[in-house]
C-alpha positions in Angstrom: 124.6 104.4 103.7 123.5 103.1 107.0 121.8 105.1 109.8 123.1 105.3 113.0 120.9 105.5 115.9 122.0 109.0 116.6 120.6 110.0 113.5 117.1 108.6 114.1 114.8 111.5 115.4 112.1 110.5 117.7 108.5 110.7 116.5 105.9 112.2 118.6 103.5 109.7 120.1 100.0 109.7 118.9 97.5 111.1 121.3 95.8 107.8 122.5 93.7 109.3 125.4 90.1 108.8 125.0 87.1 110.0 126.9 84.6 107.4 128.1 81.2 108.7 127.9 78.2 106.6 129.2 74.8 106.6 127.5 71.7 108.1 129.2 69.2 106.0 130.7 66.8 106.9 128.0 69.2 105.8 125.3 70.1 102.4 127.1 66.3 101.6 127.0 65.9 102.4 123.3 68.9 100.5 122.7 67.5 97.4 124.6 64.3 97.7 122.8 65.8 97.8 119.2 67.9 94.7 120.4 64.6 92.9 121.7 62.7 93.9 118.6 65.4 92.5 116.2 65.9 89.3 118.3 62.2 88.7 118.1 62.0 89.5 114.4 64.7 87.0 113.7 63.3 84.4 115.8 59.9 84.9 114.6 61.2 84.5 110.9 63.1 81.3 111.8 60.3 79.9 113.2 57.8 80.5 110.5 60.6 79.2 108.1 61.0 76.1 110.4 57.3 75.5 110.5 56.9 76.1 106.7 59.7 73.6 106.0 58.0 70.9 108.3 54.8 71.5 106.5 56.5 70.9 103.0 58.1 67.9 104.3 54.9 66.2 105.8 53.0 67.0 102.7 55.8 65.2 100.4 55.7 62.1 102.7 52.0 62.0 102.9 52.1 62.2 99.0 54.6 59.5 98.9 52.7 57.2 101.0 49.3 57.9 99.2 47.5 59.4 102.0 46.6 62.6 100.4 42.9 62.7 99.6 42.1 59.7 101.5 38.7 59.8 103.1 38.8 58.1 106.4 34.8 57.7 106.2 34.9 55.8 103.1 36.3 52.6 105.2 32.9 52.1 106.7 
């Protein structure tokens, strides 16, 4: 059972028209502040994690070299 091109019924095209709407100035400002706040939060958390990791590594290295608890004034 073959279908010939004459038997194919055309299908209606989907309505692809869309309306472009632009946000208001107030909405743009709110969106910008949300993005700025989120960026600041992520940057701050990243900086705290990086600083904390550096402190843990420094503490471990100082412990490995026996520098923890060393009293510099005891050398005199």
